[in-house]
C-alpha positions as CSV (number, residue, x, y, z in Angstrom):
1,M,103.5,97.0,86.4
2,H,103.3,100.5,87.7
3,I,102.3,101.1,91.3
4,S,101.5,104.4,92.9
5,T,100.5,104.9,96.5
6,R,98.4,107.6,98.2
7,H,97.4,108.2,101.8
8,V,93.7,108.8,102.5
9,S,91.9,109.0,105.8
10,G,93.7,106.3,107.8
11,A,94.6,104.1,104.9
12,V,97.2,103.7,102.1
13,I,95.9,102.9,98.7
14,C,98.2,101.1,96.2
15,D,97.0,101.8,92.7
16,L,98.2,98.9,90.5
17,N,98.4,99.2,86.7
18,G,99.4,96.1,84.7
19,D,99.5,92.4,85.5
20,L,100.0,91.1,89.0
21,T,102.3,88.1,88.1
22,Y,105.5,86.4,89.1
23,A,107.4,88.7,86.7
24,N,106.0,91.8,88.6
25,R,106.3,90.5,92.1
26,Q,109.2,92.7,93.3
27,P,107.5,96.1,92.8
28,F,104.4,94.8,94.6
29,K,106.3,93.3,97.5
30,A,108.3,96.6,97.9
31,A,105.1,98.7,98.0
32,V,103.5,96.4,100.6
33,D,106.7,96.4,102.7
34,Q,106.9,100.2,102.5
35,A,103.2,100.5,103.6
36,R,103.8,98.0,106.5
37,Q,107.0,99.7,107.7
38,S,105.3,103.1,107.6
39,G,102.8,101.9,110.2
40,C,99.9,101.7,107.7
41,Q,96.8,100.3,109.5
42,H,94.8,99.6,106.4
43,L,96.3,98.8,103.0
44,I,93.8,99.0,100.1
45,V,95.0,97.4,96.9
46,N,93.3,99.0,93.9
47,L,92.9,96.3,91.2
48,E,90.9,98.4,88.8
49,K,93.6,98.5,86.2
50,V,94.9,95.0,86.7
51,R,94.0,92.9,83.7
52,F,95.5,89.6,84.8
53,I,96.6,87.9,88.0
54,D,98.4,84.5,88.2
55,S,99.0,82.1,91.1
56,S,102.0,84.1,92.2
57,G,99.9,87.3,92.3
58,L,97.3,85.5,94.4
59,G,100.0,84.3,96.7
60,L,101.3,87.8,97.1
61,L,97.9,89.1,98.1
62,A,97.5,86.3,100.6
63,L,100.9,86.9,102.1
64,A,100.2,90.7,102.4
65,A,96.9,90.0,104.1
66,T,98.5,87.5,106.5
67,S,101.4,89.7,107.4
68,F,99.1,92.7,108.0
69,R,96.7,90.6,110.1
70,A,99.6,89.4,112.3
71,L,100.1,93.0,113.2
72,Q,96.4,93.6,113.8
73,R,96.1,95.6,110.6
74,R,94.0,95.0,107.5
75,V,94.3,94.6,103.7
76,S,91.3,95.2,101.3
77,L,90.9,94.9,97.6
78,L,89.3,97.5,95.5
79,K,87.4,97.4,92.2
80,P,88.8,94.2,90.5
81,Q,87.8,93.8,86.9
82,Q,85.4,90.9,86.2
83,Y,88.1,88.5,85.1
84,V,90.3,89.2,88.1
85,R,87.3,89.0,90.5
86,E,86.5,85.5,89.1
87,I,90.1,84.4,89.7
88,L,90.0,85.8,93.2
89,T,86.7,84.0,93.9
90,L,87.9,80.7,92.4
91,A,91.0,80.8,94.5
92,N,88.8,81.5,97.6
93,L,90.8,84.6,98.3
94,A,87.6,86.7,98.5
95,T,86.9,84.9,101.8
96,M,90.3,86.0,103.2
97,I,90.5,89.6,101.9
98,P,87.4,91.8,101.6
99,I,86.6,93.2,98.2
100,Y,85.0,96.6,97.7
101,D,83.5,98.3,94.7
102,S,84.0,101.9,95.9
103,E,86.9,103.6,97.5
104,E,84.6,105.3,100.1
105,E,83.3,101.9,101.2
106,A,86.8,100.5,101.6
107,Q,87.9,103.7,103.5
108,R,85.0,103.3,106.0
109,E,86.6,100.0,107.0
110,A,89.8,101.8,108.0
111,S,88.1,102.7,111.3
112,A,86.3,99.4,111.9
113,P,87.9,96.8,114.3
114,V,90.2,94.3,112.6
115,R,88.7,90.9,112.0
116,A,90.6,87.9,113.4
């Protein structure tokens, strides 16, 4: 998995490329930790180029959202492919982490109050 990060209007976007699985957990955890430690208020995880996500990947997303929420910060998901979106929905993760289809829409949320 390849992860690149970019800073945009009050948020950090992590662009993921590859599978979000147990085998690729360390790079994802490192990117999330770096964003959290930098004071990032809104982490947007771009899933557009993620082809597959397993239960470990789902757990990583849930942990990221929980740790950010504990700090009154937010995590959002961006543009998951249809298969990945179905997995997120089946795992009920879509109720915990908002999913956006456009970067602009996700960025607008950076200035909104954090949901409890």
